[in-house]
TORKOL-4160 file (C-alpha; in steps of 0.2 Angstrom, whole numbers, padded with zeros to 4 digits, m for minus):
402
<pt num="1" X="m0371" Y="m0772" Z="m0512"/>
<pt num="2" X="m0364" Y="m0762" Z="m0522"/>
<pt num="3" X="m0344" Y="m0760" Z="m0519"/>
<pt num="4" X="m0343" Y="m0769" Z="m0504"/>
<pt num="5" X="m0327" Y="m0767" Z="m0493"/>
<pt num="6" X="m0313" Y="m0777" Z="m0496"/>
<pt num="7" X="m0306" Y="m0786" Z="m0480"/>
<pt num="8" X="m0294" Y="m0797" Z="m0472"/>
<pt num="9" X="m0298" Y="m0807" Z="m0457"/>
<pt num="10" X="m0288" Y="m0815" Z="m0444"/>
<pt num="11" X="m0293" Y="m0827" Z="m0433"/>
<pt num="12" X="m0288" Y="m0843" Z="m0423"/>
<pt num="13" X="m0303" Y="m0853" Z="m0426"/>
<pt num="14" X="m0312" Y="m0857" Z="m0443"/>
<pt num="15" X="m0325" Y="m0873" Z="m0444"/>
<pt num="16" X="m0323" Y="m0887" Z="m0446"/>
<pt num="17" X="m0314" Y="m0886" Z="m0430"/>
<pt num="18" X="m0317" Y="m0871" Z="m0418"/>
<pt num="19" X="m0317" Y="m0867" Z="m0399"/>
<pt num="20" X="m0335" Y="m0859" Z="m0401"/>
<pt num="21" X="m0345" Y="m0844" Z="m0407"/>
<pt num="22" X="m0332" Y="m0834" Z="m0415"/>
<pt num="23" X="m0326" Y="m0847" Z="m0428"/>
<pt num="24" X="m0344" Y="m0850" Z="m0430"/>
<pt num="25" X="m0349" Y="m0832" Z="m0433"/>
<pt num="26" X="m0334" Y="m0827" Z="m0443"/>
<pt num="27" X="m0340" Y="m0842" Z="m0455"/>
<pt num="28" X="m0356" Y="m0834" Z="m0458"/>
<pt num="29" X="m0349" Y="m0816" Z="m0461"/>
<pt num="30" X="m0337" Y="m0822" Z="m0472"/>
<pt num="31" X="m0351" Y="m0830" Z="m0483"/>
<pt num="32" X="m0362" Y="m0815" Z="m0481"/>
<pt num="33" X="m0347" Y="m0803" Z="m0487"/>
<pt num="34" X="m0343" Y="m0813" Z="m0501"/>
<pt num="35" X="m0363" Y="m0814" Z="m0507"/>
<pt num="36" X="m0361" Y="m0795" Z="m0506"/>
<pt num="37" X="m0348" Y="m0796" Z="m0519"/>
<pt num="38" X="m0334" Y="m0792" Z="m0506"/>
<pt num="39" X="m0315" Y="m0798" Z="m0510"/>
<pt num="40" X="m0313" Y="m0807" Z="m0494"/>
<pt num="41" X="m0296" Y="m0816" Z="m0486"/>
<pt num="42" X="m0297" Y="m0826" Z="m0471"/>
<pt num="43" X="m0278" Y="m0828" Z="m0462"/>
<pt num="44" X="m0281" Y="m0842" Z="m0452"/>
<pt num="45" X="m0266" Y="m0842" Z="m0437"/>
<pt num="46" X="m0259" Y="m0857" Z="m0429"/>
<pt num="47" X="m0278" Y="m0866" Z="m0424"/>
<pt num="48" X="m0277" Y="m0872" Z="m0407"/>
<pt num="49" X="m0261" Y="m0865" Z="m0400"/>
<pt num="50" X="m0269" Y="m0848" Z="m0395"/>
<pt num="51" X="m0285" Y="m0854" Z="m0389"/>
<pt num="52" X="m0291" Y="m0866" Z="m0378"/>
<pt num="53" X="m0282" Y="m0882" Z="m0384"/>
<pt num="54" X="m0262" Y="m0885" Z="m0382"/>
<pt num="55" X="m0252" Y="m0883" Z="m0396"/>
<pt num="56" X="m0247" Y="m0897" Z="m0407"/>
<pt num="57" X="m0258" Y="m0908" Z="m0394"/>
<pt num="58" X="m0279" Y="m0906" Z="m0397"/>
<pt num="59" X="m0277" Y="m0901" Z="m0415"/>
<pt num="60" X="m0260" Y="m0908" Z="m0422"/>
<pt num="61" X="m0245" Y="m0897" Z="m0428"/>
<pt num="62" X="m0247" Y="m0883" Z="m0438"/>
<pt num="63" X="m0250" Y="m0886" Z="m0456"/>
<pt num="64" X="m0262" Y="m0902" Z="m0450"/>
<pt num="65" X="m0279" Y="m0890" Z="m0451"/>
<pt num="66" X="m0280" Y="m0894" Z="m0470"/>
<pt num="67" X="m0281" Y="m0877" Z="m0478"/>
<pt num="68" X="m0269" Y="m0871" Z="m0491"/>
<pt num="69" X="m0271" Y="m0859" Z="m0504"/>
<pt num="70" X="m0291" Y="m0857" Z="m0501"/>
<pt num="71" X="m0307" Y="m0862" Z="m0509"/>
<pt num="72" X="m0302" Y="m0880" Z="m0511"/>
<pt num="73" X="m0309" Y="m0889" Z="m0494"/>
<pt num="74" X="m0326" Y="m0891" Z="m0487"/>
<pt num="75" X="m0332" Y="m0883" Z="m0471"/>
<pt num="76" X="m0347" Y="m0884" Z="m0457"/>
<pt num="77" X="m0355" Y="m0867" Z="m0457"/>
<pt num="78" X="m0373" Y="m0864" Z="m0456"/>
<pt num="79" X="m0373" Y="m0871" Z="m0474"/>
<pt num="80" X="m0369" Y="m0890" Z="m0471"/>
<pt num="81" X="m0354" Y="m0895" Z="m0480"/>
<pt num="82" X="m0353" Y="m0882" Z="m0492"/>
<pt num="83" X="m0337" Y="m0877" Z="m0499"/>
<pt num="84" X="m0327" Y="m0860" Z="m0495"/>
<pt num="85" X="m0333" Y="m0848" Z="m0508"/>
<pt num="86" X="m0323" Y="m0849" Z="m0523"/>
<pt num="87" X="m0319" Y="m0830" Z="m0521"/>
<pt num="88" X="m0312" Y="m0832" Z="m0502"/>
<pt num="89" X="m0294" Y="m0834" Z="m0500"/>
<pt num="90" X="m0292" Y="m0845" Z="m0482"/>
<pt num="91" X="m0274" Y="m0845" Z="m0478"/>
<pt num="92" X="m0266" Y="m0856" Z="m0464"/>
<pt num="93" X="m0249" Y="m0849" Z="m0458"/>
<pt num="94" X="m0240" Y="m0849" Z="m0442"/>
<pt num="95" X="m0237" Y="m0837" Z="m0431"/>
<pt num="96" X="m0220" Y="m0834" Z="m0436"/>
<pt num="97" X="m0224" Y="m0830" Z="m0455"/>
<pt num="98" X="m0242" Y="m0823" Z="m0452"/>
<pt num="99" X="m0239" Y="m0805" Z="m0453"/>
<pt num="100" X="m0228" Y="m0808" Z="m0469"/>
<pt num="101" X="m0242" Y="m0819" Z="m0478"/>
<pt num="102" X="m0255" Y="m0805" Z="m0471"/>
<pt num="103" X="m0244" Y="m0789" Z="m0479"/>
<pt num="104" X="m0244" Y="m0800" Z="m0495"/>
<pt num="105" X="m0264" Y="m0804" Z="m0495"/>
<pt num="106" X="m0268" Y="m0786" Z="m0490"/>
<pt num="107" X="m0256" Y="m0781" Z="m0505"/>
<pt num="108" X="m0261" Y="m0794" Z="m0518"/>
<pt num="109" X="m0279" Y="m0793" Z="m0515"/>
<pt num="110" X="m0281" Y="m0775" Z="m0513"/>
<pt num="111" X="m0289" Y="m0777" Z="m0495"/>
<pt num="112" X="m0296" Y="m0759" Z="m0489"/>
<pt num="113" X="m0299" Y="m0766" Z="m0472"/>
<pt num="114" X="m0289" Y="m0778" Z="m0458"/>
<pt num="115" X="m0303" Y="m0786" Z="m0446"/>
<pt num="116" X="m0295" Y="m0793" Z="m0432"/>
<pt num="117" X="m0304" Y="m0806" Z="m0421"/>
<pt num="118" X="m0294" Y="m0814" Z="m0410"/>
<pt num="119" X="m0285" Y="m0803" Z="m0398"/>
<pt num="120" X="m0269" Y="m0813" Z="m0395"/>
<pt num="121" X="m0267" Y="m0810" Z="m0414"/>
<pt num="122" X="m0266" Y="m0792" Z="m0411"/>
<pt num="123" X="m0246" Y="m0789" Z="m0414"/>
<pt num="124" X="m0249" Y="m0797" Z="m0433"/>
<pt num="125" X="m0262" Y="m0786" Z="m0436"/>
<pt num="126" X="m0254" Y="m0770" Z="m0430"/>
<pt num="127" X="m0238" Y="m0777" Z="m0440"/>
<pt num="128" X="m0249" Y="m0778" Z="m0457"/>
<pt num="129" X="m0256" Y="m0760" Z="m0454"/>
<pt num="130" X="m0239" Y="m0753" Z="m0452"/>
<pt num="131" X="m0235" Y="m0761" Z="m0468"/>
<pt num="132" X="m0250" Y="m0757" Z="m0478"/>
<pt num="133" X="m0260" Y="m0742" Z="m0470"/>
<pt num="134" X="m0275" Y="m0752" Z="m0470"/>
<pt num="135" X="m0285" Y="m0748" Z="m0452"/>
<pt num="136" X="m0289" Y="m0763" Z="m0441"/>
<pt num="137" X="m0308" Y="m0767" Z="m0436"/>
<pt num="138" X="m0305" Y="m0777" Z="m0418"/>
<pt num="139" X="m0322" Y="m0785" Z="m0414"/>
<pt num="140" X="m0321" Y="m0790" Z="m0397"/>
<pt num="141" X="m0329" Y="m0809" Z="m0396"/>
<pt num="142" X="m0327" Y="m0807" Z="m0377"/>
<pt num="143" X="m0316" Y="m0795" Z="m0365"/>
<pt num="144" X="m0304" Y="m0804" Z="m0355"/>
<pt num="145" X="m0306" Y="m0794" Z="m0339"/>
<pt num="146" X="m0324" Y="m0798" Z="m0338"/>
<pt num="147" X="m0319" Y="m0819" Z="m0342"/>
<pt num="148" X="m0309" Y="m0816" Z="m0325"/>
<pt num="149" X="m0322" Y="m0809" Z="m0316"/>
<pt num="150" X="m0336" Y="m0824" Z="m0321"/>
<pt num="151" X="m0321" Y="m0837" Z="m0315"/>
<pt num="152" X="m0310" Y="m0838" Z="m0329"/>
<pt num="153" X="m0291" Y="m0836" Z="m0331"/>
<pt num="154" X="m0285" Y="m0829" Z="m0347"/>
<pt num="155" X="m0268" Y="m0830" Z="m0351"/>
<pt num="156" X="m0268" Y="m0816" Z="m0364"/>
<pt num="157" X="m0276" Y="m0800" Z="m0356"/>
<pt num="158" X="m0263" Y="m0789" Z="m0359"/>
<pt num="159" X="m0263" Y="m0793" Z="m0378"/>
<pt num="160" X="m0281" Y="m0788" Z="m0377"/>
<pt num="161" X="m0278" Y="m0772" Z="m0368"/>
<pt num="162" X="m0266" Y="m0767" Z="m0383"/>
<pt num="163" X="m0278" Y="m0771" Z="m0395"/>
<pt num="164" X="m0291" Y="m0761" Z="m0387"/>
<pt num="165" X="m0281" Y="m0745" Z="m0387"/>
<pt num="166" X="m0273" Y="m0748" Z="m0405"/>
<pt num="167" X="m0288" Y="m0752" Z="m0416"/>
<pt num="168" X="m0294" Y="m0740" Z="m0427"/>
<pt num="169" X="m0311" Y="m0745" Z="m0425"/>
<pt num="170" X="m0320" Y="m0757" Z="m0411"/>
<pt num="171" X="m0333" Y="m0768" Z="m0412"/>
<pt num="172" X="m0344" Y="m0775" Z="m0396"/>
<pt num="173" X="m0359" Y="m0787" Z="m0399"/>
<pt num="174" X="m0370" Y="m0779" Z="m0387"/>
<pt num="175" X="m0373" Y="m0764" Z="m0378"/>
<pt num="176" X="m0369" Y="m0772" Z="m0362"/>
<pt num="177" X="m0352" Y="m0777" Z="m0368"/>
<pt num="178" X="m0350" Y="m0757" Z="m0372"/>
<pt num="179" X="m0354" Y="m0754" Z="m0354"/>
<pt num="180" X="m0343" Y="m0768" Z="m0350"/>
<pt num="181" X="m0329" Y="m0761" Z="m0359"/>
<pt num="182" X="m0331" Y="m0743" Z="m0354"/>
<pt num="183" X="m0330" Y="m0748" Z="m0335"/>
<pt num="184" X="m0313" Y="m0755" Z="m0339"/>
<pt num="185" X="m0309" Y="m0745" Z="m0353"/>
<pt num="186" X="m0314" Y="m0727" Z="m0348"/>
<pt num="187" X="m0303" Y="m0719" Z="m0361"/>
<pt num="188" X="m0310" Y="m0732" Z="m0377"/>
<pt num="189" X="m0316" Y="m0723" Z="m0390"/>
<pt num="190" X="m0325" Y="m0729" Z="m0409"/>
<pt num="191" X="m0335" Y="m0740" Z="m0403"/>
<pt num="192" X="m0349" Y="m0749" Z="m0413"/>
<pt num="193" X="m0362" Y="m0761" Z="m0406"/>
<pt num="194" X="m0365" Y="m0773" Z="m0420"/>
<pt num="195" X="m0370" Y="m0792" Z="m0414"/>
<pt num="196" X="m0368" Y="m0807" Z="m0426"/>
<pt num="197" X="m0379" Y="m0815" Z="m0439"/>
<pt num="198" X="m0388" Y="m0832" Z="m0442"/>
<pt num="199" X="m0392" Y="m0840" Z="m0459"/>
<pt num="200" X="m0410" Y="m0846" Z="m0458"/>
<pt num="201" X="m0424" Y="m0851" Z="m0471"/>
<pt num="202" X="m0442" Y="m0846" Z="m0469"/>
<pt num="203" X="m0446" Y="m0864" Z="m0464"/>
<pt num="204" X="m0433" Y="m0866" Z="m0449"/>
<pt num="205" X="m0447" Y="m0860" Z="m0438"/>
<pt num="206" X="m0458" Y="m0875" Z="m0442"/>
<pt num="207" X="m0444" Y="m0886" Z="m0437"/>
<pt num="208" X="m0451" Y="m0888" Z="m0419"/>
<pt num="209" X="m0468" Y="m0897" Z="m0426"/>
<pt num="210" X="m0458" Y="m0912" Z="m0431"/>
<pt num="211" X="m0450" Y="m0915" Z="m0415"/>
<pt num="212" X="m0458" Y="m0931" Z="m0408"/>
<pt num="213" X="m0462" Y="m0930" Z="m0390"/>
<pt num="214" X="m0470" Y="m0947" Z="m0388"/>
<pt num="215" X="m0453" Y="m0952" Z="m0378"/>
<pt num="216" X="m0450" Y="m0938" Z="m0367"/>
<pt num="217" X="m0444" Y="m0921" Z="m0367"/>
<pt num="218" X="m0424" Y="m0916" Z="m0371"/>
<pt num="219" X="m0415" Y="m0902" Z="m0365"/>
<pt num="220" X="m0402" Y="m0896" Z="m0374"/>
<pt num="221" X="m0384" Y="m0886" Z="m0368"/>
<pt num="222" X="m0372" Y="m0882" Z="m0381"/>
<pt num="223" X="m0355" Y="m0874" Z="m0376"/>
<pt num="224" X="m0339" Y="m0876" Z="m0368"/>
<pt num="225" X="m0336" Y="m0882" Z="m0351"/>
<pt num="226" X="m0331" Y="m0866" Z="m0342"/>
<pt num="227" X="m0335" Y="m0857" Z="m0326"/>
<pt num="228" X="m0343" Y="m0841" Z="m0335"/>
<pt num="229" X="m0353" Y="m0853" Z="m0345"/>
<pt num="230" X="m0363" Y="m0857" Z="m0329"/>
<pt num="231" X="m0360" Y="m0876" Z="m0331"/>
<pt num="232" X="m0361" Y="m0877" Z="m0313"/>
<pt num="233" X="m0378" Y="m0870" Z="m0310"/>
<pt num="234" X="m0382" Y="m0881" Z="m0324"/>
<pt num="235" X="m0376" Y="m0896" Z="m0316"/>
<pt num="236" X="m0386" Y="m0890" Z="m0299"/>
<pt num="237" X="m0400" Y="m0888" Z="m0307"/>
<pt num="238" X="m0402" Y="m0904" Z="m0315"/>
<pt num="239" X="m0407" Y="m0918" Z="m0303"/>
<pt num="240" X="m0421" Y="m0906" Z="m0296"/>
<pt num="241" X="m0429" Y="m0905" Z="m0313"/>
<pt num="242" X="m0425" Y="m0923" Z="m0318"/>
<pt num="243" X="m0436" Y="m0928" Z="m0299"/>
<pt num="244" X="m0449" Y="m0916" Z="m0306"/>
<pt num="245" X="m0451" Y="m0924" Z="m0323"/>
<pt num="246" X="m0443" Y="m0940" Z="m0324"/>
<pt num="247" X="m0447" Y="m0943" Z="m0342"/>
<pt num="248" X="m0434" Y="m0928" Z="m0345"/>
<pt num="249" X="m0418" Y="m0931" Z="m0354"/>
<pt num="250" X="m0401" Y="m0919" Z="m0355"/>
<pt num="251" X="m0391" Y="m0918" Z="m0368"/>
<pt num="252" X="m0375" Y="m0911" Z="m0367"/>
<pt num="253" X="m0366" Y="m0906" Z="m0380"/>
<pt num="254" X="m0349" Y="m0898" Z="m0377"/>
<pt num="255" X="m0332" Y="m0900" Z="m0365"/>
<pt num="256" X="m0316" Y="m0894" Z="m0371"/>
<pt num="257" X="m0308" Y="m0897" Z="m0388"/>
<pt num="258" X="m0310" Y="m0912" Z="m0399"/>
<pt num="259" X="m0295" Y="m0921" Z="m0389"/>
<pt num="260" X="m0300" Y="m0918" Z="m0373"/>
<pt num="261" X="m0319" Y="m0919" Z="m0372"/>
<pt num="262" X="m0317" Y="m0937" Z="m0361"/>
<pt num="263" X="m0306" Y="m0929" Z="m0348"/>
<pt num="264" X="m0316" Y="m0912" Z="m0347"/>
<pt num="265" X="m0331" Y="m0924" Z="m0342"/>
<pt num="266" X="m0323" Y="m0932" Z="m0330"/>
<pt num="267" X="m0318" Y="m0914" Z="m0322"/>
<pt num="268" X="m0334" Y="m0906" Z="m0323"/>
<pt num="269" X="m0348" Y="m0918" Z="m0320"/>
<pt num="270" X="m0352" Y="m0921" Z="m0302"/>
<pt num="271" X="m0353" Y="m0939" Z="m0297"/>
<pt num="272" X="m0370" Y="m0939" Z="m0294"/>
<pt num="273" X="m0373" Y="m0936" Z="m0314"/>
<pt num="274" X="m0362" Y="m0950" Z="m0319"/>
<pt num="275" X="m0370" Y="m0963" Z="m0324"/>
<pt num="276" X="m0387" Y="m0955" Z="m0324"/>
<pt num="277" X="m0396" Y="m0962" Z="m0341"/>
<pt num="278" X="m0407" Y="m0948" Z="m0342"/>
<pt num="279" X="m0390" Y="m0937" Z="m0344"/>
<pt num="280" X="m0382" Y="m0939" Z="m0359"/>
<pt num="281" X="m0365" Y="m0932" Z="m0364"/>
<pt num="282" X="m0360" Y="m0932" Z="m0380"/>
<pt num="283" X="m0343" Y="m0922" Z="m0379"/>
<pt num="284" X="m0337" Y="m0910" Z="m0391"/>
<pt num="285" X="m0344" Y="m0908" Z="m0409"/>
<pt num="286" X="m0340" Y="m0899" Z="m0425"/>
<pt num="287" X="m0358" Y="m0894" Z="m0429"/>
<pt num="288" X="m0372" Y="m0894" Z="m0417"/>
<pt num="289" X="m0386" Y="m0891" Z="m0429"/>
<pt num="290" X="m0394" Y="m0910" Z="m0428"/>
<pt num="291" X="m0398" Y="m0907" Z="m0410"/>
<pt num="292" X="m0406" Y="m0891" Z="m0412"/>
<pt num="293" X="m0418" Y="m0898" Z="m0424"/>
<pt num="294" X="m0420" Y="m0914" Z="m0411"/>
<pt num="295" X="m0423" Y="m0907" Z="m0395"/>
<pt num="296" X="m0436" Y="m0898" Z="m0387"/>
<pt num="297" X="m0428" Y="m0884" Z="m0377"/>
<pt num="298" X="m0411" Y="m0875" Z="m0375"/>
<pt num="299" X="m0406" Y="m0870" Z="m0361"/>
<pt num="300" X="m0391" Y="m0854" Z="m0361"/>
<pt num="301" X="m0383" Y="m0854" Z="m0340"/>
<pt num="302" X="m0371" Y="m0843" Z="m0344"/>
<pt num="303" X="m0363" Y="m0830" Z="m0330"/>
<pt num="304" X="m0355" Y="m0820" Z="m0345"/>
<pt num="305" X="m0362" Y="m0821" Z="m0363"/>
<pt num="306" X="m0355" Y="m0808" Z="m0375"/>
<pt num="307" X="m0368" Y="m0811" Z="m0387"/>
<pt num="308" X="m0374" Y="m0829" Z="m0389"/>
<pt num="309" X="m0371" Y="m0839" Z="m0405"/>
<pt num="310" X="m0381" Y="m0854" Z="m0397"/>
<pt num="311" X="m0396" Y="m0842" Z="m0394"/>
<pt num="312" X="m0397" Y="m0837" Z="m0411"/>
<pt num="313" X="m0395" Y="m0855" Z="m0419"/>
<pt num="314" X="m0409" Y="m0862" Z="m0406"/>
<pt num="315" X="m0422" Y="m0848" Z="m0413"/>
<pt num="316" X="m0415" Y="m0851" Z="m0430"/>
<pt num="317" X="m0421" Y="m0869" Z="m0427"/>
<pt num="318" X="m0437" Y="m0865" Z="m0418"/>
<pt num="319" X="m0432" Y="m0872" Z="m0402"/>
<pt num="320" X="m0437" Y="m0864" Z="m0385"/>
<pt num="321" X="m0424" Y="m0856" Z="m0375"/>
<pt num="322" X="m0421" Y="m0853" Z="m0357"/>
<pt num="323" X="m0407" Y="m0841" Z="m0356"/>
<pt num="324" X="m0399" Y="m0830" Z="m0341"/>
<pt num="325" X="m0403" Y="m0812" Z="m0342"/>
<pt num="326" X="m0383" Y="m0809" Z="m0345"/>
<pt num="327" X="m0379" Y="m0793" Z="m0358"/>
<pt num="328" X="m0378" Y="m0805" Z="m0376"/>
<pt num="329" X="m0395" Y="m0816" Z="m0372"/>
<pt num="330" X="m0405" Y="m0801" Z="m0365"/>
<pt num="331" X="m0403" Y="m0792" Z="m0380"/>
<pt num="332" X="m0406" Y="m0805" Z="m0392"/>
<pt num="333" X="m0422" Y="m0814" Z="m0381"/>
<pt num="334" X="m0437" Y="m0803" Z="m0377"/>
<pt num="335" X="m0442" Y="m0811" Z="m0359"/>
<pt num="336" X="m0459" Y="m0822" Z="m0362"/>
<pt num="337" X="m0461" Y="m0817" Z="m0380"/>
<pt num="338" X="m0448" Y="m0825" Z="m0390"/>
<pt num="339" X="m0439" Y="m0834" Z="m0374"/>
<pt num="340" X="m0437" Y="m0834" Z="m0356"/>
<pt num="341" X="m0423" Y="m0825" Z="m0345"/>
<pt num="342" X="m0418" Y="m0828" Z="m0327"/>
<pt num="343" X="m0405" Y="m0821" Z="m0316"/>
<pt num="344" X="m0387" Y="m0828" Z="m0319"/>
<pt num="345" X="m0379" Y="m0838" Z="m0306"/>
<pt num="346" X="m0397" Y="m0841" Z="m0299"/>
<pt num="347" X="m0400" Y="m0860" Z="m0299"/>
<pt num="348" X="m0420" Y="m0859" Z="m0292"/>
<pt num="349" X="m0422" Y="m0846" Z="m0307"/>
<pt num="350" X="m0414" Y="m0858" Z="m0320"/>
<pt num="351" X="m0424" Y="m0874" Z="m0312"/>
<pt num="352" X="m0441" Y="m0863" Z="m0314"/>
<pt num="353" X="m0441" Y="m0857" Z="m0332"/>
<pt num="354" X="m0435" Y="m0876" Z="m0339"/>
<pt num="355" X="m0449" Y="m0883" Z="m0329"/>
<pt num="356" X="m0461" Y="m0870" Z="m0335"/>
<pt num="357" X="m0455" Y="m0874" Z="m0354"/>
<pt num="358" X="m0457" Y="m0892" Z="m0349"/>
<pt num="359" X="m0473" Y="m0892" Z="m0340"/>
<pt num="360" X="m0481" Y="m0881" Z="m0355"/>
<pt num="361" X="m0481" Y="m0886" Z="m0372"/>
<pt num="362" X="m0490" Y="m0872" Z="m0379"/>
<pt num="363" X="m0476" Y="m0859" Z="m0373"/>
<pt num="364" X="m0464" Y="m0869" Z="m0381"/>
<pt num="365" X="m0472" Y="m0868" Z="m0398"/>
<pt num="366" X="m0477" Y="m0850" Z="m0395"/>
<pt num="367" X="m0458" Y="m0846" Z="m0391"/>
<pt num="368" X="m0451" Y="m0856" Z="m0404"/>
<pt num="369" X="m0462" Y="m0848" Z="m0418"/>
<pt num="370" X="m0458" Y="m0829" Z="m0412"/>
<pt num="371" X="m0438" Y="m0833" Z="m0409"/>
<pt num="372" X="m0438" Y="m0841" Z="m0428"/>
<pt num="373" X="m0448" Y="m0825" Z="m0435"/>
<pt num="374" X="m0436" Y="m0815" Z="m0426"/>
<pt num="375" X="m0420" Y="m0822" Z="m0431"/>
<pt num="376" X="m0425" Y="m0820" Z="m0449"/>
<pt num="377" X="m0432" Y="m0801" Z="m0447"/>
<pt num="378" X="m0417" Y="m0795" Z="m0435"/>
<pt num="379" X="m0403" Y="m0807" Z="m0436"/>
<pt num="380" X="m0401" Y="m0812" Z="m0454"/>
<pt num="381" X="m0384" Y="m0811" Z="m0459"/>
<pt num="382" X="m0388" Y="m0798" Z="m0475"/>
<pt num="383" X="m0393" Y="m0787" Z="m0462"/>
<pt num="384" X="m0380" Y="m0789" Z="m0449"/>
<pt num="385" X="m0367" Y="m0788" Z="m0465"/>
<pt num="386" X="m0373" Y="m0773" Z="m0470"/>
<pt num="387" X="m0370" Y="m0765" Z="m0453"/>
<pt num="388" X="m0351" Y="m0772" Z="m0454"/>
<pt num="389" X="m0349" Y="m0764" Z="m0470"/>
<pt num="390" X="m0354" Y="m0747" Z="m0464"/>
<pt num="391" X="m0342" Y="m0750" Z="m0449"/>
<pt num="392" X="m0327" Y="m0752" Z="m0462"/>
<pt num="393" X="m0331" Y="m0736" Z="m0472"/>
<pt num="394" X="m0331" Y="m0728" Z="m0456"/>
<pt num="395" X="m0313" Y="m0733" Z="m0452"/>
<pt num="396" X="m0307" Y="m0730" Z="m0469"/>
<pt num="397" X="m0314" Y="m0712" Z="m0468"/>
<pt num="398" X="m0306" Y="m0709" Z="m0451"/>
<pt num="399" X="m0290" Y="m0716" Z="m0457"/>
<pt num="400" X="m0288" Y="m0706" Z="m0472"/>
<pt num="401" X="m0291" Y="m0690" Z="m0462"/>
<pt num="402" X="m0279" Y="m0694" Z="m0448"/>
C-alpha cells in the first residue's frame, strides 16, 4: 500500500498475554500495517491492571511483561512464534508515564494518527492528542453499557462515555454494534463499521479432513467465563448433548487470566459437570490454534458478542461452527451456509444446533469448507486493513478542517 498512514496504537493487551479478542486482533492489525509499509508503534499500558486481572497479581507488577524498546521478543499471533516485526516499536509503560512516552513516540516516529483500543486509557490518548494534534481513532471492542445489559459488571463505563464523546473517529466492529452505540449514545457521529481480520492460508480449509473421528467428536468452546459469553447456557446444554451423543467430548479453553483459571473453574462449572470425564477443562491458554485444528465443532453461545475473533479463527481452520445470532456472529456467518445460528440465551436452540453438527458429518464438512473460503475472501487482514487505512485518512482530513 502506497503511503500507508502511520499510527500509534494504545492498548492494555498484546500477545502472548491477552484477555481475548482485543489483543489477538491488534496483533494481526499491527502485522498487516507493517506489511503495508506503515510506521507502527504500540504503547502497551500496565498490562493486567485495567483488564480482567488484578494489578500486580495475575500478570505480575509493571515491567515483567517483558517488552522494552520493541522488536526483540516473540509473540504468539496467528503466525506462531514470530517476532514482533522489526519496523514496529512496542513499548511498555506504566499508566503514570504512558502519556509522556506516547507523546515522545508520536513526535520521534512522526505518527499521524492515535489509535485507541482500550477505553480506560482514554485520558492518556487525549493528553497525547493535546500535545501533538494527532487525531484519535477509537475502536470499541465492546460497549460497556451493553455488557451490563448482558449481566456483566464494568468498572470504567464513565471513561468510555468520555472516549465516545471525544474521539475524532469511532470504529465499531459490526452493524449491530453501530445500532447498539446509537441506542445508548444517540448523538454519536463519525462512526465507521470495520470488523477485525484474520490471517489464513489457502490450505487452512482442508484442515478438517485431517481431524480423526475414530475416538468420537470434540466440541470446542474458547473464551472467558463471563455471563455475556453465554457460559451458563453452554453448561446447561452440555448434559443433554452428552446424553444424546455419549461419544462426544467437550473441550473448554478459557476461564479468567493465567493466574486464576483453576479458581474460575470452581466458581463456574456446575457440580454435575465436575469430574465428568467427557468434559475437559483446559483453563486459560495463550493461543488456541491447536484446538481449532483438533476439534470438530466450535460453539459460540454468547449473549453479547461485538464481533467474534474466535469465529474467524474457527472459520480459517475449517471447523464447523454453531453460534448465537447476536450482531457480530450473525454478520460473519451465513446461517446454513458457513455456520449454524441459534437465538441467544436459548438452551434448546444451542442443543439442536450442536446436535445437528454432531449427527451430520457431511454438514460439518460443508460448513467448514464454506467458512474457510469466506474467511479468505472477506476477512483477510490485507482487505480489512485497507479499510482501517481509509478511516485514518478521513480522520486526518476532518482534523485538518476543524
